[in-house]
N, C-alpha and C positions, 0 to 999 in steps of 0.2 A: 703746635704752631706759637712759635715765640715773636712777641710784642716789643716793640718799640717802644723806649721813653715818652716819645712824642703820643703813641697811640693809649698809653695807661693814662697819661694824664690827659686826656679829653675821653677817655673813656670812664675817668672819678668824675669829671665835673660833671659829663652825661647824667650818672647815680644820684650827684649833689643835687642837681636842676629836677631831677624826677622824685627825691624824696622833700623838695623843699614842696613841690605842687601837690603831692598826695598829703603833707602838711597841713597847706592850707585848705582843700577842700574836704568839711565834715562829710558824716559817714553818711552815705544815701539811709531816709528816714526807711521802717517797713509799715505795714500793716492799713490800716485806713486809716483816714486825717480824722484829729477831731472835729466836731460839730462846731460850728461860727454863729454868731448871731446872727438874724437879719439881713444884714448886707453880704451875706457870703456865695448869695446868687449875683451881685452886679461886681463882685470882687472878679468871681468865676469867669464873667463875660468879658471883663476887664481884660483877663489875661489869657483872654481867647480860650479858654474851655469852652465844652459844649454845655448845655444846661435842658434839663428836660420842667417842662414846665405841668404840673397833675393839673386837674380836671378844670380847678376851680381858679388855679392861677390865670388856665389854657381861655376861660369864658370872660375872665374881667379883662385880658390881653385882648382880646376880639373888640372887646365895646371900647375899651381904650383907644385900638385901632381905627374901630368905625368911626368915633368922633373927632377923631384928628385930622380923619381923611373927607369929612364932613367940613371941617373948618379950612380946607383947601390946603391942607400942610402935604408937600410931596412925597410921593412914597420914597425915594432916593434917601430923603431928609430923614424920615421916621425910621427906616432901615437903619441908619449911621445911629441916629439915638440909641435904639433898644439893641442893639448889634447882633442884627439877624438879616440875614438877606433878603432882598426884593422881591425873588420871588417866592420866598417864604411867606411874606404880606400876603402877596397876589392869592397863595393857596387858602388863605385865612378867610 
């Protein structure tokens, strides 16, 4: 299958673009991420990643929720502040 000059130049252009895109993107990291300081949980929630609370953290979270609800703060606002769903707050 013979290629014409136009086709060859288009293929070369595509190859150059692909090489440029590959060079711009760093290689993906492998393994577990390094531990961060105490703000890592907040950063993960901001990125949309799920965070599992430990027993002590969950107890503190429940107490804080009860106090906020007694103050009259709406569940929707609490859910938005804490990056959890409204149903999760109702379950607690």
